[in-house]
BALOBA-1460 file (C-alpha; in Angstrom, 3 decimals):
// residues 330
<rec num="1" residu="m" x="92.814" y="-152.222" z="40.488"/>
<rec num="2" residu="k" x="93.658" y="-155.629" z="41.730"/>
<rec num="3" residu="r" x="90.949" y="-156.916" z="43.074"/>
<rec num="4" residu="n" x="89.041" y="-155.457" z="39.934"/>
<rec num="5" residu="l" x="91.648" y="-157.438" z="37.919"/>
<rec num="6" residu="k" x="91.502" y="-160.610" z="39.722"/>
<rec num="7" residu="l" x="87.904" y="-160.471" z="39.326"/>
<rec num="8" residu="v" x="87.963" y="-159.783" z="35.303"/>
<rec num="9" residu="g" x="90.686" y="-162.385" z="35.103"/>
<rec num="10" residu="l" x="88.246" y="-164.691" z="36.732"/>
<rec num="11" residu="i" x="84.828" y="-163.942" z="35.152"/>
<rec num="12" residu="f" x="87.076" y="-164.221" z="32.056"/>
<rec num="13" residu="i" x="88.135" y="-168.088" z="33.207"/>
<rec num="14" residu="l" x="84.686" y="-168.923" z="33.879"/>
<rec num="15" residu="v" x="83.646" y="-168.361" z="30.817"/>
<rec num="16" residu="i" x="86.036" y="-170.024" z="28.928"/>
<rec num="17" residu="i" x="85.264" y="-172.931" z="31.373"/>
<rec num="18" residu="v" x="81.591" y="-172.787" z="30.917"/>
<rec num="19" residu="v" x="82.048" y="-172.106" z="26.373"/>
<rec num="20" residu="f" x="84.491" y="-175.294" z="26.120"/>
<rec num="21" residu="p" x="82.359" y="-178.497" z="25.952"/>
<rec num="22" residu="f" x="79.976" y="-176.573" z="23.538"/>
<rec num="23" residu="v" x="83.092" y="-175.298" z="21.275"/>
<rec num="24" residu="d" x="85.030" y="-178.520" z="21.696"/>
<rec num="25" residu="k" x="82.750" y="-181.103" z="21.734"/>
<rec num="26" residu="s" x="85.469" y="-184.056" z="21.831"/>
<rec num="27" residu="p" x="84.254" y="-186.311" z="24.702"/>
<rec num="28" residu="y" x="87.922" y="-186.971" z="25.104"/>
<rec num="29" residu="h" x="88.699" y="-183.242" z="25.575"/>
<rec num="30" residu="v" x="85.653" y="-183.270" z="28.042"/>
<rec num="31" residu="d" x="87.051" y="-185.919" z="30.123"/>
<rec num="32" residu="v" x="90.765" y="-184.448" z="30.313"/>
<rec num="33" residu="i" x="89.480" y="-181.838" z="31.365"/>
<rec num="34" residu="i" x="86.823" y="-183.439" z="34.100"/>
<rec num="35" residu="t" x="89.759" y="-185.525" z="35.160"/>
<rec num="36" residu="l" x="91.703" y="-182.588" z="35.910"/>
<rec num="37" residu="m" x="88.976" y="-180.759" z="37.871"/>
<rec num="38" residu="m" x="88.586" y="-183.869" z="39.964"/>
<rec num="39" residu="n" x="92.328" y="-183.527" z="40.400"/>
<rec num="40" residu="a" x="92.610" y="-179.824" z="41.408"/>
<rec num="41" residu="m" x="89.836" y="-180.648" z="44.416"/>
<rec num="42" residu="l" x="92.184" y="-183.363" z="45.563"/>
<rec num="43" residu="g" x="94.989" y="-181.193" z="45.170"/>
<rec num="44" residu="a" x="93.199" y="-178.448" z="47.433"/>
<rec num="45" residu="a" x="92.018" y="-180.819" z="50.033"/>
<rec num="46" residu="f" x="95.667" y="-182.127" z="50.357"/>
<rec num="47" residu="i" x="96.414" y="-178.243" z="51.128"/>
<rec num="48" residu="l" x="93.627" y="-177.667" z="53.432"/>
<rec num="49" residu="l" x="94.863" y="-180.570" z="55.733"/>
<rec num="50" residu="m" x="98.511" y="-178.799" z="55.707"/>
<rec num="51" residu="r" x="97.143" y="-175.396" z="56.357"/>
<rec num="52" residu="a" x="95.621" y="-176.636" z="59.631"/>
<rec num="53" residu="g" x="99.620" y="-179.038" z="60.130"/>
<rec num="54" residu="m" x="98.589" y="-182.106" z="59.058"/>
<rec num="55" residu="l" x="100.267" y="-183.805" z="56.714"/>
<rec num="56" residu="s" x="97.726" y="-186.756" z="55.407"/>
<rec num="57" residu="l" x="98.691" y="-189.932" z="53.432"/>
<rec num="58" residu="a" x="94.958" y="-190.808" z="53.638"/>
<rec num="59" residu="v" x="93.639" y="-188.420" z="51.354"/>
<rec num="60" residu="a" x="93.083" y="-191.118" z="48.570"/>
<rec num="61" residu="a" x="91.620" y="-193.865" z="51.363"/>
<rec num="62" residu="f" x="88.929" y="-191.571" z="51.653"/>
<rec num="63" residu="w" x="88.659" y="-190.434" z="48.256"/>
<rec num="64" residu="g" x="88.147" y="-194.500" z="47.784"/>
<rec num="65" residu="i" x="85.446" y="-194.543" z="50.579"/>
<rec num="66" residu="g" x="83.654" y="-191.975" z="49.062"/>
<rec num="67" residu="s" x="83.319" y="-194.044" z="45.418"/>
<rec num="68" residu="y" x="82.386" y="-197.258" z="48.135"/>
<rec num="69" residu="v" x="79.588" y="-195.231" z="49.619"/>
<rec num="70" residu="s" x="77.849" y="-194.178" z="47.101"/>
<rec num="71" residu="a" x="78.215" y="-197.459" z="44.543"/>
<rec num="72" residu="i" x="76.554" y="-199.173" z="47.361"/>
<rec num="73" residu="l" x="73.812" y="-196.498" z="48.394"/>
<rec num="74" residu="a" x="73.150" y="-196.705" z="44.651"/>
<rec num="75" residu="t" x="73.468" y="-200.741" z="43.415"/>
<rec num="76" residu="k" x="72.547" y="-202.484" z="47.186"/>
<rec num="77" residu="f" x="70.268" y="-199.961" z="48.822"/>
<rec num="78" residu="d" x="68.515" y="-198.292" z="45.500"/>
<rec num="79" residu="v" x="69.368" y="-195.215" z="46.919"/>
<rec num="80" residu="a" x="68.725" y="-192.082" z="43.786"/>
<rec num="81" residu="v" x="71.598" y="-191.116" z="42.830"/>
<rec num="82" residu="w" x="71.066" y="-187.086" z="43.441"/>
<rec num="83" residu="l" x="70.443" y="-188.864" z="47.462"/>
<rec num="84" residu="c" x="73.631" y="-190.139" z="46.993"/>
<rec num="85" residu="f" x="76.296" y="-187.137" z="46.382"/>
<rec num="86" residu="p" x="75.255" y="-185.086" z="49.767"/>
<rec num="87" residu="l" x="74.493" y="-188.808" z="51.923"/>
<rec num="88" residu="t" x="78.593" y="-189.559" z="50.488"/>
<rec num="89" residu="f" x="79.324" y="-186.305" z="51.962"/>
<rec num="90" residu="i" x="78.197" y="-186.844" z="54.859"/>
<rec num="91" residu="i" x="78.904" y="-189.992" z="55.310"/>
<rec num="92" residu="t" x="82.504" y="-189.768" z="55.087"/>
<rec num="93" residu="g" x="82.588" y="-186.900" z="57.496"/>
<rec num="94" residu="v" x="80.863" y="-188.981" z="59.998"/>
<rec num="95" residu="i" x="83.794" y="-192.001" z="58.766"/>
<rec num="96" residu="a" x="86.314" y="-188.949" z="59.579"/>
<rec num="97" residu="f" x="85.026" y="-187.625" z="63.002"/>
<rec num="98" residu="i" x="85.107" y="-191.320" z="64.202"/>
<rec num="99" residu="l" x="88.723" y="-192.034" z="62.977"/>
<rec num="100" residu="g" x="89.947" y="-188.607" z="63.467"/>
<rec num="101" residu="l" x="89.811" y="-189.040" z="67.264"/>
<rec num="102" residu="a" x="92.054" y="-191.755" z="67.249"/>
<rec num="103" residu="l" x="94.186" y="-190.003" z="64.679"/>
<rec num="104" residu="l" x="94.206" y="-186.618" z="65.595"/>
<rec num="105" residu="k" x="95.813" y="-187.301" z="69.018"/>
<rec num="106" residu="n" x="98.993" y="-188.144" z="67.414"/>
<rec num="107" residu="t" x="101.272" y="-185.251" z="65.506"/>
<rec num="108" residu="g" x="104.152" y="-185.476" z="63.024"/>
<rec num="109" residu="f" x="105.722" y="-187.978" z="62.018"/>
<rec num="110" residu="s" x="103.289" y="-190.564" z="63.882"/>
<rec num="111" residu="f" x="100.254" y="-189.119" z="61.991"/>
<rec num="112" residu="v" x="102.166" y="-189.020" z="58.994"/>
<rec num="113" residu="m" x="102.700" y="-192.846" z="59.004"/>
<rec num="114" residu="l" x="99.004" y="-193.908" z="61.254"/>
<rec num="115" residu="t" x="97.508" y="-191.467" z="57.659"/>
<rec num="116" residu="a" x="99.756" y="-193.758" z="55.251"/>
<rec num="117" residu="v" x="98.766" y="-196.931" z="57.559"/>
<rec num="118" residu="i" x="94.727" y="-195.985" z="56.320"/>
<rec num="119" residu="g" x="95.690" y="-195.590" z="52.893"/>
<rec num="120" residu="m" x="97.413" y="-198.577" z="52.315"/>
<rec num="121" residu="l" x="95.043" y="-200.926" z="54.079"/>
<rec num="122" residu="f" x="92.186" y="-199.665" z="52.364"/>
<rec num="123" residu="t" x="92.472" y="-201.029" z="49.393"/>
<rec num="124" residu="t" x="93.474" y="-204.425" z="50.919"/>
<rec num="125" residu="a" x="90.552" y="-204.591" z="53.216"/>
<rec num="126" residu="v" x="87.738" y="-203.596" z="50.414"/>
<rec num="127" residu="g" x="89.721" y="-206.179" z="47.819"/>
<rec num="128" residu="n" x="89.081" y="-209.099" z="50.748"/>
<rec num="129" residu="f" x="85.152" y="-208.215" z="51.474"/>
<rec num="130" residu="q" x="83.180" y="-209.554" z="48.259"/>
<rec num="131" residu="y" x="79.923" y="-207.233" z="49.618"/>
<rec num="132" residu="f" x="82.524" y="-204.539" z="47.879"/>
<rec num="133" residu="g" x="82.985" y="-206.232" z="45.485"/>
<rec num="134" residu="g" x="86.530" y="-207.683" z="45.993"/>
<rec num="135" residu="f" x="89.631" y="-206.657" z="44.025"/>
<rec num="136" residu="v" x="87.374" y="-206.880" z="40.661"/>
<rec num="137" residu="g" x="85.511" y="-204.130" z="42.221"/>
<rec num="138" residu="i" x="82.121" y="-202.854" z="42.007"/>
<rec num="139" residu="s" x="79.913" y="-202.637" z="38.616"/>
<rec num="140" residu="e" x="76.970" y="-201.235" z="36.727"/>
<rec num="141" residu="i" x="76.793" y="-198.061" z="39.062"/>
<rec num="142" residu="p" x="73.823" y="-196.266" z="37.636"/>
<rec num="143" residu="r" x="74.605" y="-193.019" z="36.304"/>
<rec num="144" residu="p" x="72.693" y="-189.881" z="37.301"/>
<rec num="145" residu="e" x="69.051" y="-189.584" z="36.658"/>
<rec num="146" residu="t" x="67.763" y="-187.827" z="33.733"/>
<rec num="147" residu="i" x="66.393" y="-184.218" z="34.338"/>
<rec num="148" residu="n" x="63.569" y="-183.136" z="32.459"/>
<rec num="149" residu="l" x="63.099" y="-179.313" z="32.435"/>
<rec num="150" residu="s" x="60.655" y="-177.917" z="30.043"/>
<rec num="151" residu="f" x="63.702" y="-176.690" z="27.639"/>
<rec num="152" residu="w" x="66.034" y="-179.029" z="27.883"/>
<rec num="153" residu="q" x="66.416" y="-182.871" z="29.092"/>
<rec num="154" residu="i" x="69.889" y="-183.391" z="30.772"/>
<rec num="155" residu="d" x="70.390" y="-186.807" z="29.843"/>
<rec num="156" residu="f" x="73.588" y="-188.295" z="30.960"/>
<rec num="157" residu="a" x="73.635" y="-191.689" z="29.180"/>
<rec num="158" residu="a" x="73.577" y="-189.126" z="26.316"/>
<rec num="159" residu="d" x="77.547" y="-187.779" z="26.336"/>
<rec num="160" residu="k" x="79.670" y="-186.370" z="28.813"/>
<rec num="161" residu="t" x="78.636" y="-182.686" z="29.130"/>
<rec num="162" residu="p" x="76.005" y="-182.787" z="31.776"/>
<rec num="163" residu="y" x="78.869" y="-184.793" z="33.923"/>
<rec num="164" residu="y" x="81.324" y="-181.562" z="32.847"/>
<rec num="165" residu="f" x="78.961" y="-179.170" z="34.028"/>
<rec num="166" residu="l" x="78.245" y="-181.399" z="37.039"/>
<rec num="167" residu="m" x="81.687" y="-181.515" z="38.093"/>
<rec num="168" residu="l" x="81.959" y="-177.731" z="37.433"/>
<rec num="169" residu="i" x="78.799" y="-177.190" z="39.932"/>
<rec num="170" residu="i" x="80.707" y="-179.420" z="42.532"/>
<rec num="171" residu="v" x="83.730" y="-177.562" z="42.197"/>
<rec num="172" residu="i" x="82.197" y="-173.942" z="42.801"/>
<rec num="173" residu="i" x="80.760" y="-175.394" z="45.439"/>
<rec num="174" residu="i" x="83.516" y="-176.577" z="47.343"/>
<rec num="175" residu="i" x="85.584" y="-173.399" z="46.651"/>
<rec num="176" residu="v" x="82.784" y="-171.493" z="48.134"/>
<rec num="177" residu="m" x="82.482" y="-173.753" z="50.875"/>
<rec num="178" residu="v" x="86.187" y="-173.895" z="52.186"/>
<rec num="179" residu="n" x="86.654" y="-169.589" z="51.492"/>
<rec num="180" residu="t" x="83.940" y="-169.213" z="53.774"/>
<rec num="181" residu="f" x="85.705" y="-170.944" z="56.282"/>
<rec num="182" residu="n" x="88.635" y="-169.517" z="55.671"/>
<rec num="183" residu="r" x="87.216" y="-166.418" z="56.218"/>
<rec num="184" residu="t" x="86.028" y="-166.717" z="59.522"/>
<rec num="185" residu="w" x="87.629" y="-167.596" z="62.547"/>
<rec num="186" residu="t" x="88.165" y="-171.216" z="61.656"/>
<rec num="187" residu="g" x="90.460" y="-170.052" z="58.881"/>
<rec num="188" residu="r" x="92.848" y="-167.854" z="61.228"/>
<rec num="189" residu="a" x="92.833" y="-170.528" z="63.761"/>
<rec num="190" residu="w" x="94.138" y="-173.312" z="60.855"/>
<rec num="191" residu="a" x="96.839" y="-170.706" z="59.742"/>
<rec num="192" residu="g" x="97.652" y="-170.186" z="63.220"/>
<rec num="193" residu="i" x="97.667" y="-174.000" z="64.215"/>
<rec num="194" residu="g" x="99.756" y="-174.430" z="60.042"/>
<rec num="195" residu="m" x="102.845" y="-172.285" z="61.389"/>
<rec num="196" residu="n" x="103.291" y="-173.352" z="65.259"/>
<rec num="197" residu="r" x="100.934" y="-175.718" z="66.789"/>
<rec num="198" residu="r" x="102.020" y="-175.159" z="70.577"/>
<rec num="199" residu="l" x="101.630" y="-171.534" z="70.303"/>
<rec num="200" residu="a" x="98.292" y="-171.551" z="68.798"/>
<rec num="201" residu="g" x="97.753" y="-173.687" z="71.897"/>
<rec num="202" residu="s" x="98.772" y="-171.259" z="74.200"/>
<rec num="203" residu="l" x="96.779" y="-168.339" z="72.944"/>
<rec num="204" residu="g" x="93.535" y="-170.248" z="73.611"/>
<rec num="205" residu="i" x="92.825" y="-171.676" z="70.129"/>
<rec num="206" residu="n" x="91.800" y="-175.257" z="70.821"/>
<rec num="207" residu="v" x="94.491" y="-176.859" z="68.476"/>
<rec num="208" residu="l" x="92.518" y="-180.133" z="68.648"/>
<rec num="209" residu="r" x="88.814" y="-179.148" z="67.236"/>
<rec num="210" residu="y" x="90.055" y="-177.171" z="64.899"/>
<rec num="211" residu="k" x="92.616" y="-180.049" z="63.531"/>
<rec num="212" residu="m" x="89.041" y="-182.352" z="63.676"/>
<rec num="213" residu="i" x="87.155" y="-180.175" z="61.634"/>
<rec num="214" residu="a" x="90.130" y="-179.626" z="58.989"/>
<rec num="215" residu="f" x="90.050" y="-183.374" z="58.382"/>
<rec num="216" residu="v" x="86.522" y="-183.279" z="58.154"/>
<rec num="217" residu="l" x="85.753" y="-180.809" z="55.862"/>
<rec num="218" residu="s" x="89.082" y="-182.128" z="53.947"/>
<rec num="219" residu="s" x="87.479" y="-185.792" z="53.852"/>
<rec num="220" residu="a" x="83.936" y="-184.940" z="53.170"/>
<rec num="221" residu="i" x="84.897" y="-182.919" z="50.143"/>
<rec num="222" residu="t" x="87.235" y="-186.344" z="49.001"/>
<rec num="223" residu="g" x="84.295" y="-188.424" z="49.216"/>
<rec num="224" residu="l" x="82.076" y="-185.961" z="47.367"/>
<rec num="225" residu="i" x="84.680" y="-186.176" z="44.322"/>
<rec num="226" residu="g" x="84.818" y="-190.340" z="45.003"/>
<rec num="227" residu="s" x="81.068" y="-190.307" z="44.922"/>
<rec num="228" residu="y" x="81.177" y="-188.131" z="41.576"/>
<rec num="229" residu="l" x="83.820" y="-190.372" z="40.284"/>
<rec num="230" residu="a" x="81.786" y="-193.813" z="40.960"/>
<rec num="231" residu="h" x="78.621" y="-192.738" z="38.868"/>
<rec num="232" residu="y" x="80.467" y="-190.986" z="36.188"/>
<rec num="233" residu="m" x="82.491" y="-194.199" z="35.450"/>
<rec num="234" residu="t" x="79.790" y="-196.131" z="36.762"/>
<rec num="235" residu="v" x="82.370" y="-199.124" z="37.541"/>
<rec num="236" residu="i" x="85.614" y="-198.741" z="40.712"/>
<rec num="237" residu="v" x="88.091" y="-201.129" z="41.854"/>
<rec num="238" residu="p" x="90.203" y="-201.077" z="44.894"/>
<rec num="239" residu="a" x="93.317" y="-200.437" z="43.073"/>
<rec num="240" residu="s" x="92.379" y="-197.092" z="41.787"/>
<rec num="241" residu="y" x="92.672" y="-195.808" z="45.807"/>
<rec num="242" residu="g" x="96.133" y="-197.026" z="46.183"/>
<rec num="243" residu="i" x="98.908" y="-195.368" z="47.866"/>
<rec num="244" residu="w" x="100.439" y="-193.972" z="44.655"/>
<rec num="245" residu="k" x="97.326" y="-191.804" z="44.248"/>
<rec num="246" residu="v" x="98.497" y="-190.003" z="47.200"/>
<rec num="247" residu="v" x="101.498" y="-189.363" z="45.474"/>
<rec num="248" residu="y" x="100.402" y="-187.717" z="42.325"/>
<rec num="249" residu="i" x="97.795" y="-185.773" z="44.809"/>
<rec num="250" residu="q" x="100.538" y="-184.478" z="46.555"/>
<rec num="251" residu="i" x="102.108" y="-183.420" z="43.069"/>
<rec num="252" residu="y" x="98.962" y="-181.388" z="42.512"/>
<rec num="253" residu="a" x="99.448" y="-179.325" z="45.120"/>
<rec num="254" residu="i" x="102.996" y="-178.819" z="45.731"/>
<rec num="255" residu="l" x="103.701" y="-178.498" z="41.714"/>
<rec num="256" residu="g" x="101.173" y="-175.127" z="41.265"/>
<rec num="257" residu="g" x="102.374" y="-174.442" z="45.012"/>
<rec num="258" residu="v" x="100.757" y="-174.740" z="48.710"/>
<rec num="259" residu="g" x="100.001" y="-171.012" z="49.306"/>
<rec num="260" residu="q" x="96.943" y="-171.021" z="46.796"/>
<rec num="261" residu="i" x="94.555" y="-173.609" z="48.189"/>
<rec num="262" residu="f" x="92.843" y="-173.572" z="44.832"/>
<rec num="263" residu="a" x="95.120" y="-171.950" z="42.033"/>
<rec num="264" residu="g" x="97.479" y="-174.430" z="42.936"/>
<rec num="265" residu="p" x="96.049" y="-177.364" z="42.610"/>
<rec num="266" residu="f" x="94.178" y="-176.026" z="39.741"/>
<rec num="267" residu="l" x="97.689" y="-175.583" z="37.912"/>
<rec num="268" residu="g" x="99.775" y="-177.921" z="39.265"/>
<rec num="269" residu="a" x="96.797" y="-180.564" z="38.333"/>
<rec num="270" residu="g" x="96.642" y="-179.122" z="35.134"/>
<rec num="271" residu="i" x="99.893" y="-180.216" z="34.062"/>
<rec num="272" residu="m" x="100.196" y="-183.500" z="35.326"/>
<rec num="273" residu="t" x="96.971" y="-184.616" z="33.338"/>
<rec num="274" residu="i" x="97.632" y="-182.749" z="30.794"/>
<rec num="275" residu="l" x="101.410" y="-183.462" z="30.155"/>
<rec num="276" residu="p" x="100.773" y="-187.023" z="30.019"/>
<rec num="277" residu="e" x="98.506" y="-186.872" z="27.168"/>
<rec num="278" residu="l" x="100.926" y="-184.831" z="24.991"/>
<rec num="279" residu="v" x="103.445" y="-187.300" z="25.771"/>
<rec num="280" residu="r" x="101.351" y="-190.196" z="25.305"/>
<rec num="281" residu="p" x="102.560" y="-191.073" z="21.634"/>
<rec num="282" residu="i" x="106.097" y="-191.750" z="23.041"/>
<rec num="283" residu="q" x="104.850" y="-194.094" z="25.793"/>
<rec num="284" residu="n" x="108.279" y="-195.457" z="26.780"/>
<rec num="285" residu="f" x="109.779" y="-192.358" z="27.461"/>
<rec num="286" residu="g" x="106.554" y="-190.389" z="28.319"/>
<rec num="287" residu="n" x="106.680" y="-190.851" z="32.593"/>
<rec num="288" residu="i" x="110.667" y="-190.102" z="32.054"/>
<rec num="289" residu="f" x="110.100" y="-186.586" z="30.471"/>
<rec num="290" residu="v" x="107.544" y="-186.006" z="32.841"/>
<rec num="291" residu="g" x="109.269" y="-186.942" z="35.717"/>
<rec num="292" residu="i" x="112.591" y="-184.865" z="34.886"/>
<rec num="293" residu="i" x="110.091" y="-182.057" z="34.524"/>
<rec num="294" residu="l" x="108.790" y="-182.838" z="37.969"/>
<rec num="295" residu="i" x="112.503" y="-183.423" z="39.717"/>
<rec num="296" residu="l" x="113.827" y="-179.676" z="38.084"/>
<rec num="297" residu="v" x="110.754" y="-177.639" z="38.941"/>
<rec num="298" residu="i" x="110.277" y="-178.746" z="42.758"/>
<rec num="299" residu="t" x="114.095" y="-178.799" z="42.839"/>
<rec num="300" residu="l" x="114.876" y="-175.052" z="41.688"/>
<rec num="301" residu="i" x="111.208" y="-173.777" z="42.662"/>
<rec num="302" residu="p" x="110.107" y="-175.771" z="45.681"/>
<rec num="303" residu="s" x="107.372" y="-173.258" z="46.299"/>
<rec num="304" residu="g" x="105.750" y="-174.602" z="43.401"/>
<rec num="305" residu="l" x="105.300" y="-172.160" z="40.111"/>
<rec num="306" residu="l" x="103.292" y="-170.223" z="40.958"/>
<rec num="307" residu="s" x="105.794" y="-168.507" z="43.096"/>
<rec num="308" residu="l" x="107.899" y="-167.264" z="40.214"/>
<rec num="309" residu="p" x="106.202" y="-163.734" z="39.823"/>
<rec num="310" residu="v" x="107.477" y="-163.033" z="43.672"/>
<rec num="311" residu="k" x="110.733" y="-164.617" z="43.076"/>
<rec num="312" residu="y" x="110.998" y="-162.374" z="39.917"/>
<rec num="313" residu="r" x="110.500" y="-159.349" z="41.407"/>
<rec num="314" residu="e" x="113.153" y="-160.615" z="44.243"/>
<rec num="315" residu="i" x="116.127" y="-160.711" z="41.431"/>
<rec num="316" residu="k" x="114.711" y="-157.613" z="39.990"/>
<rec num="317" residu="s" x="115.330" y="-155.817" z="43.455"/>
<rec num="318" residu="k" x="118.535" y="-157.450" z="44.150"/>
<rec num="319" residu="y" x="119.990" y="-156.184" z="40.760"/>
<rec num="320" residu="m" x="118.306" y="-152.438" z="40.814"/>
<rec num="321" residu="k" x="120.054" y="-152.392" z="44.464"/>
<rec num="322" residu="k" x="123.446" y="-153.200" z="43.019"/>
<rec num="323" residu="k" x="123.133" y="-151.427" z="39.799"/>
<rec num="324" residu="t" x="122.448" y="-148.670" z="42.413"/>
<rec num="325" residu="r" x="125.393" y="-149.113" z="44.545"/>
<rec num="326" residu="k" x="127.394" y="-148.914" z="41.328"/>
<rec num="327" residu="s" x="126.152" y="-146.104" z="40.315"/>
<rec num="328" residu="n" x="126.733" y="-144.002" z="43.296"/>
<rec num="329" residu="t" x="130.252" y="-145.764" z="43.664"/>
<rec num="330" residu="v" x="131.444" y="-144.395" z="40.632"/>
């Protein structure tokens, strides 16, 4: 029964997502939902690493690597945009593998600090090379080529609707990809490493290998999102991928709840993407308002908003037990 309800719920949500740009034609609203989906995928990539026992502060850096790789392929090597997406996914994964050979030998605080250094150095390193556009960035990045079908012409220069559905397709591909890994031995190995790395190793799990798989997959996913961003915005600057973006990515993941690799980031990203837009009219107090809400939620509900139903059932169970004891005493 629960599976059927989940399936119906997913279908209902998918239908709403598909019809949204046809019902609400506002470019601004479509842009907000596109941003929400990108933020959610970045949060999911962060949780993927957490499940394998890694707290990485280089997620935004790999997002930036993906953007710059795709932009350079398209602007300097005249690679077709549709080919830039898979190439960026592969190249970012290769870069992650090379860095992972040095990073993943470290654990705990050492790993966190090393990834933080990568996150901080990325913007400075890119900004100081004119080949990457310096601190001004890269502009005039080409949009995806027009798709001519017999019944429909999909022109990405016309409006944001084609970008909306392209992002939706990318989201579906990422969800299918990650869920496929989670249902295999690899996913079970990640769960074991995340719970107790030493115990997992004593049971015969090759900790370094499976951490590398998670690190490469997570980085490749963020690189793909970065590739999309570059061709969506048509301009990128190093400052967009600074260390503060990592803070927001963590919020997207933690606010919704790290227990659900996709539902949590979508909820967290939804709140953190839409709420600032709602309070934009009160610019002086908007950030303070959002900050207070975050402090309250993280302090009172450290497991995330998705844990509220569980907490409600626990409180209700305790209340019923007390009530039963009182009635038995009487």
